[in-house]
Backbone as a printed PyTorch tensor [residue, N CA C, xyz], in Angstrom:
tensor([[[-49.0930,  20.9350, -20.0700],
         [-50.5360,  21.0430, -19.9830],
         [-50.8290,  22.4610, -19.5040]],

        [[-51.7600,  23.0910, -20.1450],
         [-52.0480,  24.4690, -19.7760],
         [-52.9570,  24.5370, -18.5500]],

        [[-52.8000,  25.5900, -17.7980],
         [-53.6800,  25.8190, -16.6530],
         [-55.0180,  26.3010, -17.1880]],

        [[-56.0760,  25.8690, -16.5330],
         [-57.4100,  26.2620, -16.9770],
         [-58.0240,  27.1810, -15.9420]],

        [[-58.6700,  28.2260, -16.4320],
         [-59.2680,  29.2230, -15.5350],
         [-60.3960,  28.6480, -14.6990]],

        [[-61.1930,  27.7400, -15.2550],
         [-62.3390,  27.2170, -14.5130],
         [-61.9890,  25.9780, -13.6850]],

        [[-60.7330,  25.6080, -13.6490],
         [-60.2980,  24.4790, -12.8400],
         [-60.0130,  24.9270, -11.4190]],

        [[-60.0530,  23.9700, -10.5200],
         [-59.7630,  24.2980,  -9.1330],
         [-58.2740,  24.5800,  -8.9520]],

        [[-57.9780,  25.2350,  -7.8490],
         [-56.5730,  25.5070,  -7.5190],
         [-55.8030,  24.2060,  -7.3750]],

        [[-56.4310,  23.1700,  -6.8170],
         [-55.7580,  21.8810,  -6.6590],
         [-55.4940,  21.2190,  -8.0080]],

        [[-56.4480,  21.3050,  -8.9250],
         [-56.2360,  20.7400, -10.2550],
         [-55.0900,  21.4520, -10.9580]],

        [[-55.0400,  22.7650, -10.8350],
         [-53.9470,  23.5150, -11.4540],
         [-52.6120,  23.2010, -10.7940]],

        [[-52.6120,  22.9730,  -9.4710],
         [-51.3710,  22.5840,  -8.7940],
         [-50.8900,  21.2310,  -9.3170]],

        [[-51.8200,  20.2830,  -9.4560],
         [-51.4520,  18.9830, -10.0110],
         [-50.8640,  19.1540, -11.4170]],

        [[-51.5340,  19.9290, -12.2750],
         [-51.0760,  20.1170, -13.6520],
         [-49.6690,  20.7240, -13.6860]],

        [[-49.4060,  21.6600, -12.8100],
         [-48.0820,  22.2850, -12.7500],
         [-47.0220,  21.2630, -12.3490]],

        [[-47.3150,  20.4530, -11.3380],
         [-46.3680,  19.4170, -10.9150],
         [-46.1680,  18.3800, -12.0140]],

        [[-47.2490,  17.9710, -12.6540],
         [-47.1720,  16.9760, -13.7340],
         [-46.2490,  17.4690, -14.8470]],

        [[-46.4360,  18.7220, -15.2420],
         [-45.5850,  19.3020, -16.2820],
         [-44.1310,  19.3890, -15.8270]],

        [[-43.9200,  19.7390, -14.5530],
         [-42.5550,  19.9150, -14.0350],
         [-41.7570,  18.6130, -14.0610]],

        [[-42.4370,  17.4720, -13.8970],
         [-41.6960,  16.2010, -13.9290],
         [-41.6710,  15.5850, -15.3200]],

        [[-42.2380,  16.2780, -16.2910],
         [-42.1690,  15.8030, -17.6700],
         [-43.2410,  14.8090, -18.0500]],

        [[-44.3800,  14.8620, -17.3740],
         [-45.4720,  13.9760, -17.7320],
         [-46.0500,  14.3340, -19.0900]],

        [[-46.6210,  13.3550, -19.7920],
         [-47.2090,  13.6340, -21.1030],
         [-48.4940,  14.4480, -20.9720]],

        [[-48.9530,  14.9430, -22.0840],
         [-50.2010,  15.7110, -22.1050],
         [-51.3490,  14.8230, -21.6260]],

        [[-52.1340,  15.3560, -20.7060],
         [-53.3150,  14.6550, -20.2110],
         [-54.5590,  15.3310, -20.7660]],

        [[-55.6330,  14.5680, -20.8720],
         [-56.9170,  15.1260, -21.2780],
         [-57.6370,  15.5690, -20.0110]],

        [[-58.0840,  16.8120, -19.9910],
         [-58.8120,  17.3290, -18.8310],
         [-60.3050,  17.1340, -19.0460]],

        [[-61.0110,  16.9010, -17.9390],
         [-62.4610,  16.7080, -17.9810],
         [-62.8270,  15.6170, -18.9910]],

        [[-62.1840,  14.4710, -18.8430],
         [-62.3380,  13.3580, -19.7850],
         [-63.6230,  12.5840, -19.4920]],

        [[-64.4480,  12.4490, -20.4930],
         [-65.6980,  11.6920, -20.3530],
         [-65.3960,  10.2410, -20.7050]],

        [[-65.2570,   9.4150, -19.6810],
         [-64.8160,   8.0280, -19.8760],
         [-65.9630,   7.0600, -20.1140]],

        [[-67.1890,   7.4640, -19.8560],
         [-68.3340,   6.5730, -20.0050],
         [-69.3200,   7.2280, -20.9700]],

        [[-69.6020,   6.5470, -22.0660],
         [-70.4520,   7.1400, -23.1100],
         [-71.9240,   7.2020, -22.7060]],

        [[-72.3630,   6.3380, -21.7980],
         [-73.7780,   6.3270, -21.4390],
         [-74.1010,   7.2300, -20.2400]],

        [[-73.0970,   7.6410, -19.5090],
         [-73.2920,   8.5180, -18.3470],
         [-72.5570,   9.8310, -18.6020]],

        [[-72.8190,  10.8050, -17.7960],
         [-72.1700,  12.1030, -17.9590],
         [-70.9150,  12.2300, -17.0900]],

        [[-70.4150,  11.1000, -16.6140],
         [-69.2450,  11.0960, -15.7530],
         [-68.0160,  11.6270, -16.4810]],

        [[-67.2500,  12.3860, -15.7510],
         [-65.9700,  12.8870, -16.2540],
         [-64.9150,  12.6810, -15.1750]],

        [[-63.7040,  12.5120, -15.6330],
         [-62.5600,  12.4570, -14.7210],
         [-61.7900,  13.7620, -14.8800]],

        [[-61.1550,  14.2130, -13.8190],
         [-60.3970,  15.4630, -13.8850],
         [-59.3010,  15.3940, -14.9490]],

        [[-58.5950,  14.2630, -14.9920],
         [-57.5100,  14.0760, -15.9470],
         [-57.5250,  12.6300, -16.4410]],

        [[-57.1130,  12.4250, -17.6800],
         [-56.9920,  11.0710, -18.2170],
         [-55.7440,  10.9650, -19.0800]],

        [[-55.0910,   9.8330, -18.9600],
         [-54.0020,   9.4480, -19.8560],
         [-54.5330,   8.2100, -20.5580]],

        [[-55.0470,   8.4150, -21.7690],
         [-55.7480,   7.3460, -22.4720],
         [-54.8680,   6.1370, -22.7470]],

        [[-53.6500,   6.3550, -23.1940],
         [-52.7630,   5.2340, -23.5140],
         [-52.5310,   4.3330, -22.3080]],

        [[-52.4280,   4.9170, -21.1260],
         [-52.1930,   4.1490, -19.9010],
         [-53.4950,   3.6840, -19.2530]],

        [[-54.6380,   4.0850, -19.8110],
         [-55.9480,   3.7820, -19.2100],
         [-55.9530,   4.2230, -17.7470]],

        [[-55.5310,   5.4740, -17.5430],
         [-55.3850,   6.0290, -16.2050],
         [-56.2670,   7.2680, -16.0560]],

        [[-57.0910,   7.2710, -15.0200],
         [-57.8870,   8.4410, -14.6620],
         [-57.3480,   9.0000, -13.3530]],

        [[-57.2330,  10.3090, -13.2870],
         [-56.7470,  10.9680, -12.0810],
         [-57.8190,  11.9310, -11.6000]],

        [[-58.2320,  11.7420, -10.3620],
         [-59.2430,  12.5860,  -9.7440],
         [-58.6030,  13.3810,  -8.6110]],

        [[-58.7910,  14.6800,  -8.6270],
         [-58.3000,  15.5510,  -7.5720],
         [-59.4860,  15.8280,  -6.6590]],

        [[-59.4210,  15.2960,  -5.4590],
         [-60.5470,  15.3780,  -4.5280],
         [-60.4290,  16.6250,  -3.6630]],

        [[-61.2720,  17.5810,  -3.9260],
         [-61.3040,  18.7990,  -3.1310],
         [-62.3410,  18.6800,  -2.0230]],

        [[-62.4150,  19.6790,  -1.2100],
         [-63.4370,  19.7460,  -0.1810],
         [-63.2280,  18.8310,   1.0080]],

        [[-62.0350,  18.2920,   1.1580],
         [-61.7730,  17.3660,   2.2580],
         [-61.8910,  18.0740,   3.6000]],

        [[-61.4040,  19.3010,   3.6710],
         [-61.3660,  20.0170,   4.9430],
         [-62.6060,  20.8590,   5.1960]],

        [[-63.4230,  21.0600,   4.1670],
         [-64.6050,  21.9080,   4.3770],
         [-65.9080,  21.1690,   4.0570]],

        [[-65.8700,  19.8580,   4.2040],
         [-67.0690,  19.0320,   4.0070],
         [-67.6910,  19.2430,   2.6330]],

        [[-66.8490,  19.1400,   1.6070],
         [-67.3160,  19.3180,   0.2400],
         [-68.2530,  18.2010,  -0.2040]],

        [[-68.7260,  18.3050,  -1.4180],
         [-69.6960,  17.3740,  -1.9770],
         [-69.2430,  15.9240,  -1.8940]],

        [[-67.9550,  15.6900,  -2.0600],
         [-67.4430,  14.3120,  -2.0440],
         [-67.6310,  13.6350,  -0.6860]],

        [[-67.8200,  14.4170,   0.3600],
         [-67.9190,  13.8450,   1.7010],
         [-69.3430,  13.7260,   2.2210]],

        [[-70.3100,  14.1770,   1.4560],
         [-71.7000,  13.9520,   1.8550],
         [-72.0330,  12.4890,   1.5600]],

        [[-72.9930,  11.9110,   2.2540],
         [-73.3400,  10.5140,   1.9530],
         [-73.6810,  10.2990,   0.4760]],

        [[-74.4900,  11.1580,  -0.1000],
         [-74.8750,  11.0030,  -1.5140],
         [-73.6630,  11.1910,  -2.4220]],

        [[-72.8490,  12.2060,  -2.1600],
         [-71.6580,  12.4510,  -2.9670],
         [-70.6900,  11.2870,  -2.9090]],

        [[-70.4930,  10.7440,  -1.7150],
         [-69.5880,   9.6090,  -1.5500],
         [-70.1040,   8.4000,  -2.3320]],

        [[-71.4130,   8.1390,  -2.2370],
         [-72.0030,   7.0060,  -2.9530],
         [-71.9190,   7.2000,  -4.4750]],

        [[-72.1650,   8.4090,  -4.9350],
         [-72.0590,   8.6820,  -6.3750],
         [-70.6280,   8.4900,  -6.8690]],

        [[-69.6510,   8.9610,  -6.0870],
         [-68.2510,   8.7710,  -6.4700],
         [-67.8920,   7.2900,  -6.5040]],

        [[-68.3620,   6.5180,  -5.5200],
         [-68.0670,   5.0830,  -5.4960],
         [-68.6250,   4.4080,  -6.7500]],

        [[-69.8300,   4.7790,  -7.1560],
         [-70.4380,   4.2100,  -8.3690],
         [-69.6030,   4.5720,  -9.6040]],

        [[-69.1860,   5.8130,  -9.6840],
         [-68.3800,   6.2930, -10.8120],
         [-67.0390,   5.5580, -10.8860]],

        [[-66.3640,   5.4270,  -9.7530],
         [-65.0510,   4.7870,  -9.7430],
         [-65.1580,   3.2970, -10.0220]],

        [[-66.2110,   2.6590,  -9.5620],
         [-66.4340,   1.2510,  -9.8800],
         [-66.6400,   1.0790, -11.3810]],

        [[-67.4690,   1.9160, -11.9810],
         [-67.7040,   1.8300, -13.4200],
         [-66.4030,   2.0060, -14.1950]],

        [[-65.5930,   2.9680, -13.7970],
         [-64.3120,   3.2020, -14.4770],
         [-63.4030,   1.9840, -14.3550]],

        [[-63.3250,   1.4220, -13.1700],
         [-62.4750,   0.2460, -12.9490],
         [-62.9580,  -0.9390, -13.7750]],

        [[-64.2580,  -1.1580, -13.8150],
         [-64.8030,  -2.2750, -14.5800],
         [-64.6060,  -2.0890, -16.0900]],

        [[-64.3850,  -0.8620, -16.5150],
         [-64.0960,  -0.5820, -17.9220],
         [-62.5930,  -0.6430, -18.2230]],

        [[-61.7970,  -1.0110, -17.2180],
         [-60.3600,  -1.1790, -17.4430],
         [-59.4990,   0.0130, -17.1050]],

        [[-60.0730,   1.0280, -16.4900],
         [-59.3100,   2.2030, -16.0960],
         [-58.7250,   1.9900, -14.7010]],

        [[-57.5270,   2.4780, -14.4990],
         [-56.9810,   2.6120, -13.1460],
         [-57.3840,   4.0080, -12.6780]],

        [[-57.9090,   4.0950, -11.4720],
         [-58.3650,   5.3770, -10.9390],
         [-57.4520,   5.7780,  -9.7890]],

        [[-56.8200,   6.9290,  -9.9310],
         [-55.9570,   7.4890,  -8.8970],
         [-56.7000,   8.6720,  -8.2870]],

        [[-56.9080,   8.6280,  -6.9750],
         [-57.5780,   9.7180,  -6.2710],
         [-56.5480,  10.4310,  -5.4050]],

        [[-56.4750,  11.7470,  -5.5570],
         [-55.4940,  12.5350,  -4.8200],
         [-56.1760,  13.6320,  -4.0200]],

        [[-55.6790,  13.8490,  -2.8020],
         [-56.0990,  14.9830,  -1.9850],
         [-54.9310,  15.9600,  -1.9130]],

        [[-55.1880,  17.1290,  -1.3710],
         [-54.2000,  18.2120,  -1.3960],
         [-52.8290,  17.8170,  -0.8600]],

        [[-52.7780,  17.0690,   0.2310],
         [-51.4900,  16.7160,   0.8410],
         [-50.6810,  15.7400,  -0.0190]],

        [[-51.3180,  15.1330,  -1.0080],
         [-50.6290,  14.1880,  -1.8920],
         [-50.0180,  14.8750,  -3.1120]],

        [[-50.2840,  16.1460,  -3.2870],
         [-49.7890,  16.8610,  -4.4610],
         [-48.3570,  17.3120,  -4.2240]],

        [[-47.4490,  16.3390,  -4.3300],
         [-46.0220,  16.5700,  -4.1500],
         [-45.2840,  16.0030,  -5.3560]],

        [[-44.0880,  16.5100,  -5.6380],
         [-43.3220,  15.9570,  -6.7610],
         [-43.0930,  14.4460,  -6.6330]],

        [[-42.8070,  13.9610,  -5.4330],
         [-42.5580,  12.5280,  -5.2560],
         [-43.7820,  11.6950,  -5.6020]],

        [[-44.9530,  12.1130,  -5.1370],
         [-46.1700,  11.3690,  -5.4380],
         [-46.4720,  11.4010,  -6.9300]],

        [[-46.3320,  12.5580,  -7.5480],
         [-46.6190,  12.6690,  -8.9780],
         [-45.6530,  11.8060,  -9.7770]],

        [[-44.3900,  11.7560,  -9.3790],
         [-43.4220,  10.8900, -10.0670],
         [-43.8050,   9.4210,  -9.9220]],

        [[-44.2740,   9.0190,  -8.7530],
         [-44.7180,   7.6320,  -8.5650],
         [-45.8790,   7.2980,  -9.4990]],

        [[-46.7960,   8.2290,  -9.6650],
         [-47.9300,   8.0040, -10.5630],
         [-47.4520,   7.8860, -12.0020]],

        [[-46.5480,   8.7550, -12.3960],
         [-46.0020,   8.6970, -13.7540],
         [-45.3040,   7.3580, -14.0010]],

        [[-44.4870,   6.9150, -13.0490],
         [-43.8010,   5.6220, -13.1820],
         [-44.8090,   4.4760, -13.2670]],

        [[-45.8390,   4.5170, -12.4320],
         [-46.8870,   3.4980, -12.4430],
         [-47.5550,   3.4280, -13.8160]],

        [[-47.9210,   4.5770, -14.3650],
         [-48.6000,   4.6100, -15.6630],
         [-47.6850,   4.1130, -16.7750]],

        [[-46.4400,   4.4950, -16.7330],
         [-45.5010,   4.0110, -17.7630],
         [-45.3430,   2.4990, -17.6870]],

        [[-45.3450,   1.9480, -16.4880],
         [-45.2850,   0.4910, -16.3420],
         [-46.5380,  -0.1750, -16.8890]],

        [[-47.6940,   0.4450, -16.6940],
         [-48.9360,  -0.0990, -17.2630],
         [-48.8400,  -0.1750, -18.7730]],

        [[-48.2880,   0.8720, -19.3880],
         [-48.1710,   0.9140, -20.8440],
         [-47.2000,  -0.1540, -21.3290]],

        [[-46.0830,  -0.2870, -20.6480],
         [-45.0300,  -1.2060, -21.1130],
         [-45.3420,  -2.6720, -20.8000]],

        [[-46.3190,  -2.9020, -19.9260],
         [-46.6440,  -4.2760, -19.5490],
         [-45.7930,  -4.8060, -18.4050]],

        [[-44.8930,  -3.9580, -17.8830],
         [-44.0950,  -4.3700, -16.7300],
         [-45.0000,  -4.4390, -15.4980]],

        [[-44.6520,  -5.2560, -14.5360],
         [-45.4510,  -5.2990, -13.3040],
         [-45.5240,  -3.9200, -12.6750]],

        [[-46.6910,  -3.5760, -12.1600],
         [-46.8680,  -2.2510, -11.5750],
         [-46.7450,  -2.2750, -10.0670]],

        [[-46.7170,  -3.4300,  -9.4760],
         [-46.6130,  -3.5040,  -8.0230],
         [-45.2000,  -3.7420,  -7.5850]]])
């Protein structure tokens, strides 16, 4: 997956780790809901997996304001009700081990094997 200039440093870090462990191509800025303008940072359509990289944790970013938090909750609920698994990651979770766990989880979703 190529690095994007307008993506955050955290999104690019995730993409680099994903590529390093051999993850398949993901769709960036995936619009998962046709009636809303919601987008997910990354999507693996076959696995019905959305990956959100949550920035601003340490500097009180938009996701941590009351309105931002409520909007994110609405978005993630809609995605889940549409059959998507939503993975939310913060900076400290961007490690090879965590990314490998996500890849294994998604592959199990595709194969129908238990994911838990």
